[in-house]
C-alpha positions as CSV (number, residue, x, y, z in Angstrom):
1,M,60.8,85.4,101.3
2,V,65.0,85.6,101.3
3,N,67.0,83.1,99.2
4,A,69.6,82.1,101.5
5,K,71.7,80.3,98.6
6,K,72.0,84.1,97.1
7,L,72.7,86.2,100.3
8,I,75.3,83.8,100.8
9,G,76.8,84.1,97.7
10,S,76.4,87.5,98.2
11,F,78.7,87.3,100.9
12,K,80.9,85.4,99.3
13,F,81.5,88.1,96.5
14,A,81.7,90.4,98.9
15,F,84.5,88.7,100.8
16,S,86.0,87.8,98.0
17,G,86.7,91.7,96.7
18,I,88.0,92.4,100.0
19,K,90.6,89.5,100.3
20,I,91.7,90.7,96.5
21,I,91.8,94.5,97.6
22,F,93.6,93.5,101.0
23,K,96.6,91.2,99.2
24,E,96.9,93.8,97.0
25,E,96.4,97.2,98.7
26,H,99.5,97.7,101.0
27,S,97.9,100.8,102.5
28,L,94.7,99.0,102.8
29,R,96.6,96.8,105.4
30,I,98.2,99.4,106.9
31,M,94.6,100.9,107.9
32,F,93.4,97.6,109.1
33,F,96.4,97.2,111.2
34,I,95.7,100.7,112.8
35,A,92.1,99.7,113.1
36,L,93.1,97.0,115.4
37,V,95.2,98.9,117.3
38,V,92.6,101.4,117.8
39,I,89.6,98.6,118.7
40,M,92.1,96.9,121.5
41,A,92.9,100.3,122.9
42,M,89.4,101.3,123.2
43,F,88.8,97.9,125.3
44,Y,91.7,98.4,127.3
45,F,91.1,102.0,128.0
46,N,87.3,101.0,128.9
47,L,85.9,104.1,126.8
48,P,82.2,104.8,127.0
49,I,80.1,103.3,124.6
50,T,79.1,106.9,122.8
51,H,83.0,106.9,121.7
52,K,83.4,103.5,121.0
53,A,80.6,103.6,118.5
54,I,82.3,107.1,117.0
55,L,85.5,105.2,116.7
56,F,83.9,102.1,114.7
57,L,82.0,104.6,112.9
58,I,85.3,106.4,111.7
59,I,87.2,103.5,111.3
60,M,84.6,101.7,108.7
61,F,84.3,105.0,107.2
62,V,87.8,105.5,106.5
63,L,88.2,101.6,105.3
64,T,85.1,101.8,103.1
65,L,86.4,104.7,101.8
66,E,89.8,103.2,100.8
67,L,87.9,100.0,99.4
68,L,86.1,102.5,97.1
69,N,89.3,104.5,96.2
70,S,91.1,101.0,95.4
71,A,88.0,100.1,93.4
72,V,87.9,103.1,91.2
73,E,91.6,103.2,90.5
74,K,90.9,99.6,89.1
75,F,88.6,100.5,87.1
76,L,90.6,103.7,85.8
77,D,93.2,101.3,85.0
78,F,91.2,99.0,83.3
79,I,89.5,101.4,80.7
80,H,92.9,103.0,80.1
81,P,95.9,100.4,81.2
82,D,98.4,102.7,79.4
83,G,97.7,105.8,81.8
84,N,96.5,109.0,81.3
85,H,97.0,112.7,82.7
86,R,93.5,113.0,83.5
87,I,93.2,109.5,84.8
88,K,96.4,110.5,87.2
89,I,94.4,113.7,88.4
90,I,91.4,111.5,89.5
91,K,93.3,108.8,91.2
92,D,95.3,112.0,93.3
93,V,91.8,113.5,93.8
94,L,90.7,109.7,95.2
95,A,94.1,109.6,97.4
96,G,93.5,113.2,98.5
97,I,89.9,112.2,100.0
98,V,90.8,109.0,101.8
99,L,94.1,111.0,103.2
100,I,91.2,113.7,104.8
101,A,89.4,111.5,106.2
102,S,92.1,109.6,107.7
103,L,93.5,112.8,109.0
104,G,90.0,113.5,110.2
105,A,90.0,109.9,111.7
106,A,93.5,110.7,113.7
107,V,92.1,113.9,115.0
108,I,89.3,112.1,116.3
109,G,91.1,109.5,118.2
110,I,93.5,111.6,119.7
111,L,90.6,113.6,121.2
112,I,89.2,110.6,122.4
113,F,92.0,108.7,123.8
114,W,94.5,112.1,124.8
115,P,92.8,112.5,128.6
116,H,93.9,108.8,128.7
117,F,97.6,109.6,128.6
118,S,97.7,113.0,130.2
């Protein structure tokens, strides 16, 4: 049987983590704003359900990567607060991962929305 208190507590921890990172990470706030614009646009243009599903999946993928990036960066700062060349490389690679995913998401968005603007 599922313990409702434990389940609710788990959700509270999860939302608390998102709230903390949302306050601290400017890039996550920008991504949330872009996600809201895309969600509004997909309903405004009445996209097919498959296009909506693809866009939602891509949005969740990019936001998840950004949250993971932020969590790993926080961990790296914790274990080496004074900075380190190797830690900088890891952080740069993490940022590159999010950048590649974001660029891929932008291309998918352009492919889906292009017919509505031409």
